N, CA, C and O atoms as a GROMACS GRO file, in nm:
protein
  420
    1UNK      N    1  -0.833   3.422   3.081
    1UNK     CA    2  -0.832   3.503   2.930
    1UNK      C    3  -0.739   3.460   2.818
    1UNK      O    4  -0.616   3.458   2.806
    2UNK      N    5  -0.835   3.427   2.744
    2UNK     CA    6  -0.746   3.356   2.579
    2UNK      C    7  -0.673   3.434   2.562
    2UNK      O    8  -0.687   3.547   2.608
    3UNK      N    9  -0.558   3.392   2.480
    3UNK     CA   10  -0.461   3.439   2.420
    3UNK      C   11  -0.508   3.513   2.300
    3UNK      O   12  -0.452   3.461   2.203
    4UNK      N   13  -0.604   3.634   2.253
    4UNK     CA   14  -0.668   3.634   2.095
    4UNK      C   15  -0.518   3.603   1.964
    4UNK      O   16  -0.550   3.595   1.845
    5UNK      N   17  -0.393   3.590   1.996
    5UNK     CA   18  -0.310   3.548   1.944
    5UNK      C   19  -0.294   3.432   1.873
    5UNK      O   20  -0.225   3.419   1.772
    6UNK      N   21  -0.378   3.321   1.945
    6UNK     CA   22  -0.392   3.232   1.941
    6UNK      C   23  -0.514   3.182   1.809
    6UNK      O   24  -0.629   3.225   1.805
    7UNK      N   25  -0.456   3.090   1.715
    7UNK     CA   26  -0.595   3.005   1.638
    7UNK      C   27  -0.658   2.929   1.752
    7UNK      O   28  -0.590   2.891   1.848
    8UNK      N   29  -0.796   2.904   1.740
    8UNK     CA   30  -0.836   2.828   1.803
    8UNK      C   31  -0.883   2.698   1.638
    8UNK      O   32  -0.959   2.710   1.542
    9UNK      N   33  -0.793   2.593   1.684
    9UNK     CA   34  -0.862   2.450   1.564
    9UNK      C   35  -0.923   2.387   1.635
    9UNK      O   36  -0.947   2.403   1.754
   10UNK      N   37  -0.970   2.266   1.527
   10UNK     CA   38  -1.013   2.135   1.550
   10UNK      C   39  -0.902   2.038   1.557
   10UNK      O   40  -0.808   2.065   1.481
   11UNK      N   41  -0.889   1.935   1.628
   11UNK     CA   42  -0.791   1.860   1.600
   11UNK      C   43  -0.840   1.706   1.534
   11UNK      O   44  -0.949   1.685   1.587
   12UNK      N   45  -0.812   1.608   1.457
   12UNK     CA   46  -0.865   1.479   1.477
   12UNK      C   47  -0.715   1.410   1.474
   12UNK      O   48  -0.612   1.429   1.408
   13UNK      N   49  -0.770   1.286   1.620
   13UNK     CA   50  -0.652   1.156   1.565
   13UNK      C   51  -0.672   1.078   1.435
   13UNK      O   52  -0.776   1.051   1.376
   14UNK      N   53  -0.537   1.047   1.404
   14UNK     CA   54  -0.503   0.984   1.249
   14UNK      C   55  -0.433   0.842   1.316
   14UNK      O   56  -0.412   0.812   1.433
   15UNK      N   57  -0.408   0.772   1.192
   15UNK     CA   58  -0.338   0.684   1.250
   15UNK      C   59  -0.246   0.665   1.058
   15UNK      O   60  -0.279   0.606   0.956
   16UNK      N   61  -0.166   0.722   1.083
   16UNK     CA   62  -0.022   0.784   0.961
   16UNK      C   63   0.058   0.699   1.007
   16UNK      O   64   0.104   0.688   1.121
   17UNK      N   65   0.085   0.605   0.865
   17UNK     CA   66   0.193   0.504   0.856
   17UNK      C   67   0.292   0.630   0.822
   17UNK      O   68   0.266   0.745   0.787
   18UNK      N   69   0.430   0.556   0.848
   18UNK     CA   70   0.611   0.696   0.810
   18UNK      C   71   0.666   0.534   0.851
   18UNK      O   72   0.644   0.433   0.916
   19UNK      N   73   0.770   0.611   0.741
   19UNK     CA   74   0.913   0.510   0.777
   19UNK      C   75   0.963   0.506   0.901
   19UNK      O   76   0.932   0.608   0.961
   20UNK      N   77   1.038   0.420   0.975
   20UNK     CA   78   1.031   0.364   1.076
   20UNK      C   79   1.183   0.533   1.197
   20UNK      O   80   1.201   0.602   1.298
   21UNK      N   81   1.240   0.483   1.039
   21UNK     CA   82   1.363   0.575   1.140
   21UNK      C   83   1.332   0.735   1.080
   21UNK      O   84   1.376   0.827   1.150
   22UNK      N   85   1.284   0.757   1.000
   22UNK     CA   86   1.228   0.928   0.988
   22UNK      C   87   1.147   0.964   1.137
   22UNK      O   88   1.184   1.049   1.218
   23UNK      N   89   1.034   0.881   1.148
   23UNK     CA   90   0.938   0.902   1.282
   23UNK      C   91   1.021   0.901   1.427
   23UNK      O   92   1.002   0.975   1.523
   24UNK      N   93   1.102   0.813   1.416
   24UNK     CA   94   1.210   0.864   1.518
   24UNK      C   95   1.291   1.003   1.542
   24UNK      O   96   1.288   1.078   1.640
   25UNK      N   97   1.373   1.015   1.406
   25UNK     CA   98   1.382   1.197   1.388
   25UNK      C   99   1.285   1.316   1.463
   25UNK      O  100   1.315   1.417   1.528
   26UNK      N  101   1.151   1.253   1.422
   26UNK     CA  102   1.096   1.382   1.360
   26UNK      C  103   1.040   1.356   1.639
   26UNK      O  104   1.013   1.431   1.733
   27UNK      N  105   1.058   1.213   1.614
   27UNK     CA  106   0.995   1.274   1.745
   27UNK      C  107   1.097   1.348   1.855
   27UNK      O  108   1.074   1.431   1.942
   28UNK      N  109   1.214   1.285   1.817
   28UNK     CA  110   1.332   1.326   1.883
   28UNK      C  111   1.361   1.466   1.876
   28UNK      O  112   1.417   1.533   1.963
   29UNK      N  113   1.324   1.501   1.780
   29UNK     CA  114   1.309   1.668   1.754
   29UNK      C  115   1.192   1.763   1.813
   29UNK      O  116   1.217   1.874   1.859
   30UNK      N  117   1.094   1.723   1.808
   30UNK     CA  118   0.953   1.751   1.901
   30UNK      C  119   1.023   1.736   1.975
   30UNK      O  120   1.096   1.833   1.959
   31UNK      N  121   1.081   1.653   2.093
   31UNK     CA  122   1.123   1.639   2.267
   31UNK      C  123   1.178   1.740   2.245
   31UNK      O  124   1.151   1.843   2.307
   32UNK      N  125   1.280   1.732   2.137
   32UNK     CA  126   1.411   1.892   2.178
   32UNK      C  127   1.323   2.022   2.168
   32UNK      O  128   1.334   2.109   2.254
   33UNK      N  129   1.256   2.032   2.089
   33UNK     CA  130   1.233   2.169   2.084
   33UNK      C  131   1.055   2.167   2.201
   33UNK      O  132   0.955   2.239   2.203
   34UNK      N  133   1.080   2.097   2.246
   34UNK     CA  134   0.968   2.046   2.355
   34UNK      C  135   0.807   2.077   2.324
   34UNK      O  136   0.746   2.141   2.410
   35UNK      N  137   0.732   2.030   2.194
   35UNK     CA  138   0.633   2.034   2.133
   35UNK      C  139   0.594   1.947   2.110
   35UNK      O  140   0.682   1.868   2.144
   36UNK      N  141   0.475   1.864   2.051
   36UNK     CA  142   0.392   1.733   2.063
   36UNK      C  143   0.430   1.718   1.889
   36UNK      O  144   0.446   1.826   1.832
   37UNK      N  145   0.444   1.591   1.804
   37UNK     CA  146   0.467   1.548   1.730
   37UNK      C  147   0.397   1.594   1.633
   37UNK      O  148   0.429   1.636   1.522
   38UNK      N  149   0.244   1.577   1.714
   38UNK     CA  150   0.148   1.626   1.593
   38UNK      C  151   0.152   1.783   1.563
   38UNK      O  152   0.111   1.835   1.459
   39UNK      N  153   0.214   1.855   1.681
   39UNK     CA  154   0.263   2.064   1.625
   39UNK      C  155   0.355   2.012   1.568
   39UNK      O  156   0.300   1.982   1.462
   40UNK      N  157   0.504   1.963   1.556
   40UNK     CA  158   0.580   1.956   1.470
   40UNK      C  159   0.553   1.953   1.290
   40UNK      O  160   0.616   2.001   1.196
   41UNK      N  161   0.424   1.869   1.299
   41UNK     CA  162   0.440   1.823   1.209
   41UNK      C  163   0.317   1.949   1.084
   41UNK      O  164   0.320   1.968   0.962
   42UNK      N  165   0.193   2.027   1.237
   42UNK     CA  166   0.139   2.095   1.193
   42UNK      C  167   0.238   2.205   1.076
   42UNK      O  168   0.224   2.237   0.958
   43UNK      N  169   0.315   2.232   1.160
   43UNK     CA  170   0.436   2.330   1.120
   43UNK      C  171   0.511   2.311   1.015
   43UNK      O  172   0.563   2.401   0.950
   44UNK      N  173   0.519   2.205   0.996
   44UNK     CA  174   0.603   2.171   0.898
   44UNK      C  175   0.508   2.172   0.772
   44UNK      O  176   0.575   2.193   0.670
   45UNK      N  177   0.433   2.163   0.757
   45UNK     CA  178   0.321   2.159   0.669
   45UNK      C  179   0.283   2.234   0.625
   45UNK      O  180   0.256   2.224   0.506
   46UNK      N  181   0.257   2.358   0.697
   46UNK     CA  182   0.198   2.477   0.666
   46UNK      C  183   0.346   2.530   0.610
   46UNK      O  184   0.346   2.569   0.493
   47UNK      N  185   0.457   2.534   0.674
   47UNK     CA  186   0.516   2.642   0.573
   47UNK      C  187   0.546   2.573   0.451
   47UNK      O  188   0.591   2.632   0.353
   48UNK      N  189   0.522   2.448   0.454
   48UNK     CA  190   0.535   2.328   0.300
   48UNK      C  191   0.430   2.434   0.250
   48UNK      O  192   0.475   2.536   0.198
   49UNK      N  193   0.338   2.422   0.259
   49UNK     CA  194   0.269   2.438   0.209
   49UNK      C  195   0.247   2.617   0.133
   49UNK      O  196   0.183   2.642   0.031
   50UNK      N  197   0.316   2.714   0.217
   50UNK     CA  198   0.331   2.870   0.182
   50UNK      C  199   0.514   2.837   0.098
   50UNK      O  200   0.601   2.921   0.077
   51UNK      N  201   0.516   2.717   0.074
   51UNK     CA  202   0.672   2.733   0.032
   51UNK      C  203   0.783   2.817   0.105
   51UNK      O  204   0.853   2.912   0.069
   52UNK      N  205   0.775   2.757   0.203
   52UNK     CA  206   0.872   2.832   0.343
   52UNK      C  207   0.947   2.686   0.398
   52UNK      O  208   0.912   2.571   0.420
   53UNK      N  209   1.082   2.774   0.408
   53UNK     CA  210   1.145   2.624   0.469
   53UNK      C  211   1.065   2.668   0.650
   53UNK      O  212   1.039   2.775   0.706
   54UNK      N  213   1.049   2.500   0.695
   54UNK     CA  214   0.994   2.486   0.802
   54UNK      C  215   1.140   2.531   0.907
   54UNK      O  216   1.102   2.526   1.024
   55UNK      N  217   1.291   2.571   0.897
   55UNK     CA  218   1.332   2.521   0.998
   55UNK      C  219   1.479   2.614   0.980
   55UNK      O  220   1.545   2.627   0.877
   56UNK      N  221   1.501   2.660   1.084
   56UNK     CA  222   1.666   2.751   1.083
   56UNK      C  223   1.782   2.579   1.090
   56UNK      O  224   1.775   2.457   1.102
   57UNK      N  225   1.912   2.736   1.066
   57UNK     CA  226   2.003   2.646   1.037
   57UNK      C  227   1.989   2.567   1.136
   57UNK      O  228   1.944   2.453   1.119
   58UNK      N  229   2.043   2.640   1.323
   58UNK     CA  230   2.034   2.605   1.406
   58UNK      C  231   1.962   2.436   1.434
   58UNK      O  232   2.017   2.342   1.492
   59UNK      N  233   1.835   2.440   1.377
   59UNK     CA  234   1.771   2.310   1.393
   59UNK      C  235   1.773   2.254   1.252
   59UNK      O  236   1.667   2.203   1.215
   60UNK      N  237   1.845   2.254   1.193
   60UNK     CA  238   1.874   2.158   1.062
   60UNK      C  239   1.975   2.100   1.093
   60UNK      O  240   1.988   1.978   1.089
   61UNK      N  241   2.077   2.196   1.136
   61UNK     CA  242   2.192   2.111   1.268
   61UNK      C  243   2.190   2.036   1.345
   61UNK      O  244   2.284   1.958   1.354
   62UNK      N  245   2.050   2.026   1.458
   62UNK     CA  246   2.002   1.903   1.551
   62UNK      C  247   1.950   1.809   1.419
   62UNK      O  248   1.996   1.696   1.432
   63UNK      N  249   1.917   1.814   1.370
   63UNK     CA  250   1.795   1.716   1.287
   63UNK      C  251   1.911   1.670   1.211
   63UNK      O  252   1.899   1.548   1.207
   64UNK      N  253   2.049   1.714   1.131
   64UNK     CA  254   2.138   1.626   1.040
   64UNK      C  255   2.222   1.580   1.165
   64UNK      O  256   2.335   1.545   1.134
   65UNK      N  257   2.186   1.569   1.336
   65UNK     CA  258   2.307   1.490   1.469
   65UNK      C  259   2.232   1.366   1.472
   65UNK      O  260   2.283   1.254   1.462
   66UNK      N  261   2.058   1.400   1.494
   66UNK     CA  262   1.965   1.285   1.494
   66UNK      C  263   1.958   1.181   1.395
   66UNK      O  264   1.936   1.064   1.427
   67UNK      N  265   1.981   1.233   1.229
   67UNK     CA  266   1.928   1.116   1.169
   67UNK      C  267   2.091   1.074   1.103
   67UNK      O  268   2.107   0.998   1.007
   68UNK      N  269   2.186   1.132   1.168
   68UNK     CA  270   2.280   0.990   1.181
   68UNK      C  271   2.262   0.931   1.288
   68UNK      O  272   2.236   0.812   1.270
   69UNK      N  273   2.263   0.976   1.436
   69UNK     CA  274   2.222   0.889   1.540
   69UNK      C  275   2.127   0.743   1.492
   69UNK      O  276   2.143   0.621   1.481
   70UNK      N  277   1.999   0.870   1.469
   70UNK     CA  278   1.891   0.712   1.392
   70UNK      C  279   1.915   0.613   1.253
   70UNK      O  280   1.842   0.521   1.215
   71UNK      N  281   2.057   0.670   1.183
   71UNK     CA  282   2.087   0.631   1.073
   71UNK      C  283   1.993   0.605   0.973
   71UNK      O  284   1.971   0.501   0.911
   72UNK      N  285   1.920   0.763   0.965
   72UNK     CA  286   1.802   0.796   0.849
   72UNK      C  287   1.931   0.866   0.747
   72UNK      O  288   2.008   0.958   0.773
   73UNK      N  289   1.918   0.788   0.633
   73UNK     CA  290   1.987   0.788   0.505
   73UNK      C  291   1.880   0.886   0.385
   73UNK      O  292   1.928   0.952   0.293
   74UNK      N  293   1.779   0.878   0.406
   74UNK     CA  294   1.684   0.837   0.287
   74UNK      C  295   1.714   1.020   0.283
   74UNK      O  296   1.754   1.078   0.384
   75UNK      N  297   1.693   1.082   0.174
   75UNK     CA  298   1.669   1.219   0.150
   75UNK      C  299   1.547   1.276   0.072
   75UNK      O  300   1.440   1.219   0.052
   76UNK      N  301   1.573   1.365   0.044
   76UNK     CA  302   1.388   1.444  -0.032
   76UNK      C  303   1.427   1.340  -0.194
   76UNK      O  304   1.333   1.359  -0.271
   77UNK      N  305   1.485   1.289  -0.228
   77UNK     CA  306   1.496   1.222  -0.360
   77UNK      C  307   1.446   1.098  -0.372
   77UNK      O  308   1.423   1.039  -0.477
   78UNK      N  309   1.418   1.034  -0.179
   78UNK     CA  310   1.366   0.899  -0.168
   78UNK      C  311   1.251   0.908  -0.155
   78UNK      O  312   1.194   0.799  -0.155
   79UNK      N  313   1.152   1.042  -0.136
   79UNK     CA  314   1.018   1.026  -0.098
   79UNK      C  315   0.920   0.994  -0.194
   79UNK      O  316   0.805   0.996  -0.148
   80UNK      N  317   0.932   0.956  -0.348
   80UNK     CA  318   0.845   0.852  -0.445
   80UNK      C  319   0.887   0.769  -0.474
   80UNK      O  320   0.831   0.709  -0.566
   81UNK      N  321   0.979   0.726  -0.432
   81UNK     CA  322   1.080   0.556  -0.479
   81UNK      C  323   1.072   0.482  -0.336
   81UNK      O  324   1.158   0.396  -0.322
   82UNK      N  325   0.990   0.497  -0.234
   82UNK     CA  326   0.987   0.396  -0.095
   82UNK      C  327   0.841   0.339  -0.136
   82UNK      O  328   0.732   0.362  -0.187
   83UNK      N  329   0.948   0.219  -0.055
   83UNK     CA  330   0.840   0.088  -0.082
   83UNK      C  331   0.818   0.016   0.080
   83UNK      O  332   0.846   0.078   0.182
   84UNK      N  333   0.765  -0.115   0.081
   84UNK     CA  334   0.712  -0.114   0.214
   84UNK      C  335   0.812  -0.274   0.160
   84UNK      O  336   0.840  -0.338   0.058
   85UNK      N  337   0.837  -0.274   0.332
   85UNK     CA  338   0.971  -0.399   0.378
   85UNK      C  339   0.889  -0.510   0.331
   85UNK      O  340   0.770  -0.484   0.316
   86UNK      N  341   0.936  -0.649   0.299
   86UNK     CA  342   0.854  -0.761   0.280
   86UNK      C  343   0.775  -0.810   0.467
   86UNK      O  344   0.664  -0.864   0.472
   87UNK      N  345   0.846  -0.784   0.581
   87UNK     CA  346   0.796  -0.774   0.671
   87UNK      C  347   0.736  -0.763   0.714
   87UNK      O  348   0.703  -0.843   0.802
   88UNK      N  349   0.657  -0.628   0.683
   88UNK     CA  350   0.636  -0.505   0.750
   88UNK      C  351   0.459  -0.589   0.750
   88UNK      O  352   0.390  -0.672   0.692
   89UNK      N  353   0.462  -0.486   0.866
   89UNK     CA  354   0.308  -0.555   0.872
   89UNK      C  355   0.175  -0.493   0.732
   89UNK      O  356   0.208  -0.412   0.646
   90UNK      N  357   0.081  -0.533   0.736
   90UNK     CA  358  -0.019  -0.521   0.603
   90UNK      C  359  -0.063  -0.383   0.610
   90UNK      O  360  -0.122  -0.355   0.714
   91UNK      N  361  -0.050  -0.302   0.537
   91UNK     CA  362  -0.112  -0.196   0.504
   91UNK      C  363  -0.250  -0.145   0.509
   91UNK      O  364  -0.311  -0.040   0.529
   92UNK      N  365  -0.274  -0.282   0.479
   92UNK     CA  366  -0.465  -0.279   0.509
   92UNK      C  367  -0.535  -0.339   0.643
   92UNK      O  368  -0.480  -0.416   0.722
   93UNK      N  369  -0.644  -0.296   0.652
   93UNK     CA  370  -0.710  -0.358   0.775
   93UNK      C  371  -0.694  -0.522   0.812
   93UNK      O  372  -0.664  -0.607   0.728
   94UNK      N  373  -0.713  -0.545   0.923
   94UNK     CA  374  -0.741  -0.685   0.866
   94UNK      C  375  -0.863  -0.764   0.880
   94UNK      O  376  -0.977  -0.723   0.903
   95UNK      N  377  -0.821  -0.889   0.863
   95UNK     CA  378  -0.998  -0.909   0.750
   95UNK      C  379  -1.111  -0.917   0.891
   95UNK      O  380  -1.083  -0.962   1.003
   96UNK      N  381  -1.224  -0.868   0.852
   96UNK     CA  382  -1.316  -0.900   0.909
   96UNK      C  383  -1.319  -1.011   1.039
   96UNK      O  384  -1.314  -0.980   1.158
   97UNK      N  385  -1.328  -1.141   0.985
   97UNK     CA  386  -1.342  -1.265   1.101
   97UNK      C  387  -1.230  -1.188   1.219
   97UNK      O  388  -1.284  -1.185   1.330
   98UNK      N  389  -1.104  -1.131   1.219
   98UNK     CA  390  -1.043  -1.115   1.287
   98UNK      C  391  -1.088  -1.007   1.421
   98UNK      O  392  -1.031  -0.983   1.528
   99UNK      N  393  -1.204  -0.962   1.368
   99UNK     CA  394  -1.254  -0.832   1.473
   99UNK      C  395  -1.312  -0.806   1.522
   99UNK      O  396  -1.417  -0.779   1.464
  100UNK      N  397  -1.309  -0.784   1.679
  100UNK     CA  398  -1.425  -0.829   1.727
  100UNK      C  399  -1.582  -0.788   1.694
  100UNK      O  400  -1.602  -0.677   1.643
  101UNK      N  401  -1.676  -0.863   1.718
  101UNK     CA  402  -1.806  -0.849   1.662
  101UNK      C  403  -1.849  -0.727   1.788
  101UNK      O  404  -1.766  -0.698   1.874
  102UNK      N  405  -1.991  -0.660   1.786
  102UNK     CA  406  -2.056  -0.595   1.891
  102UNK      C  407  -2.152  -0.662   1.884
  102UNK      O  408  -2.201  -0.698   1.777
  103UNK      N  409  -2.208  -0.700   2.028
  103UNK     CA  410  -2.304  -0.735   2.058
  103UNK      C  411  -2.406  -0.668   2.062
  103UNK      O  412  -2.374  -0.554   2.030
  104UNK      N  413  -2.584  -0.678   2.098
  104UNK     CA  414  -2.602  -0.512   2.132
  104UNK      C  415  -2.694  -0.617   2.261
  104UNK      O  416  -2.767  -0.710   2.226
  105UNK      N  417  -2.673  -0.580   2.397
  105UNK     CA  418  -2.672  -0.566   2.554
  105UNK      C  419  -2.824  -0.651   2.554
  105UNK      O  420  -2.882  -0.675   2.660
   0.00000   0.00000   0.00000
């Protein structure tokens, strides 16, 4: 029998680009909490949409440790000032000539 307190949702796969060290911290924190990265991100966003803090004091301490470990020195004030490094892969899809063409059988 399904738990009536669980909400049924439809999830989709997404290809989101994110700052490398930030992603490492998020993955490590999700692992620490024994949850998927997607579940962690959903929780963070839903809390933010409601204007609520998503983390307890204990979680914030663990995140601070992970930030130090991975060298993540960014904070909220950096959020609208980030730009791609010159050596980062292109944000755009590869040229059509590089894509495999489907052939009909």
